[in-house]
C-alpha positions as CSV (number, residue, x, y, z in Angstrom):
1,M,55.4,40.7,-11.3
2,E,54.1,37.4,-12.8
3,K,50.4,37.5,-13.7
4,R,48.5,35.1,-11.5
5,F,45.0,35.6,-13.1
6,Q,43.8,36.0,-16.6
7,F,40.4,36.5,-18.3
8,L,39.4,33.8,-20.8
9,S,38.1,34.7,-24.2
10,H,35.1,32.9,-25.7
11,I,37.5,31.0,-28.0
12,E,39.6,29.9,-25.0
13,Q,36.4,28.8,-23.2
14,L,35.7,26.3,-26.0
15,E,38.8,24.4,-24.7
16,L,37.6,24.1,-21.1
17,P,37.3,20.7,-19.5
18,E,33.8,19.2,-19.5
19,E,33.3,19.7,-15.7
20,V,34.2,23.4,-15.9
21,N,32.0,23.9,-18.9
22,D,29.1,22.3,-17.1
23,W,29.7,24.5,-14.1
24,L,29.9,27.6,-16.3
25,H,26.7,27.0,-18.2
26,S,24.8,26.4,-14.9
27,E,26.2,29.3,-12.9
28,R,26.3,31.9,-15.6
29,K,22.5,32.1,-15.2
30,K,22.8,33.3,-11.6
31,K,23.7,36.9,-10.9
32,G,26.9,37.2,-8.7
33,V,30.4,36.0,-8.2
34,H,31.0,32.3,-8.5
35,E,34.2,30.2,-7.9
36,F,35.1,26.7,-9.0
37,Q,38.3,24.7,-8.6
38,H,39.3,22.0,-11.2
39,Q,42.6,20.2,-11.0
40,D,45.2,23.0,-10.6
41,Q,43.0,25.8,-11.9
42,N,40.7,28.2,-10.0
43,Y,38.0,29.7,-12.0
44,L,36.1,33.0,-11.3
45,L,32.8,33.8,-13.0
46,I,31.2,37.2,-12.6
47,S,27.7,37.0,-14.0
48,L,25.0,39.7,-14.5
49,G,22.2,37.1,-14.7
50,M,19.4,37.1,-17.2
51,R,19.0,40.1,-19.6
52,P,16.5,40.6,-22.4
53,N,18.8,41.2,-25.4
54,P,22.5,40.9,-26.5
55,G,23.0,44.6,-26.1
56,F,23.8,44.0,-22.4
57,Q,27.4,43.0,-21.7
58,A,29.6,42.5,-18.7
59,E,32.8,44.6,-19.1
60,V,36.0,44.5,-17.1
61,V,36.9,48.1,-16.5
62,E,39.8,47.7,-13.9
63,V,42.1,45.0,-12.6
64,I,44.5,45.8,-9.7
65,E,46.8,42.9,-8.8
66,N,49.2,42.8,-5.8
67,Q,50.7,40.1,-3.6
68,E,47.7,39.6,-1.4
69,E,44.7,40.0,-3.7
70,I,43.3,40.8,-7.1
71,Q,40.7,43.6,-7.3
72,I,38.4,43.4,-10.3
73,K,35.8,46.0,-11.3
74,V,33.1,44.9,-13.7
75,E,30.4,47.1,-15.0
76,E,27.2,46.3,-16.9
77,K,27.3,47.8,-20.4
78,K,23.8,48.8,-21.4
79,P,22.4,48.5,-25.0
80,D,23.0,51.4,-27.4
81,P,19.6,53.2,-27.6
82,N,20.1,53.9,-31.3
83,R,20.3,50.2,-32.2
84,I,17.7,47.5,-32.6
85,Y,18.5,44.2,-30.8
86,P,16.8,40.9,-31.2
87,Q,14.6,40.0,-28.2
88,M,16.4,37.0,-26.8
89,V,17.5,36.0,-23.3
90,V,21.2,36.4,-22.7
91,Y,23.4,35.8,-19.6
92,P,26.3,38.3,-19.8
93,Y,29.4,37.3,-17.9
94,V,33.2,37.4,-17.6
95,L,35.3,34.3,-16.8
96,G,38.8,34.2,-15.5
97,A,41.3,31.5,-14.3
98,S,44.3,31.3,-12.0
99,S,46.8,28.5,-11.6
100,G,47.2,29.3,-7.9
101,K,44.8,30.1,-5.1
102,V,44.4,33.9,-4.9
103,Q,42.1,36.0,-2.9
104,I,39.9,37.9,-5.2
105,K,38.0,41.1,-4.3
106,V,35.2,42.2,-6.7
107,K,34.4,45.9,-6.5
108,D,31.0,47.3,-7.3
């Protein structure tokens, strides 16, 4: 089966069109699931909202893709209690894109 959806690395995100980049930097601050369409691409952003240090991360733990939908399970990775992190505001998220319209179901 052809993959209809892929997650974008931070390096791939550097190549995003300006309109998508503007949307990403605005919406990543809001906790939740956000969608945006630009030309022939559909973007999905899953954001955890504001966190107090870079030890917090959004991690994709499961992706199930079939003909009708794509199910994505994202978990919040907590900071390692044995490490010291700089106190700085971060907005953990994952970003994906699809060339066709797909129904996406995000699982808790």
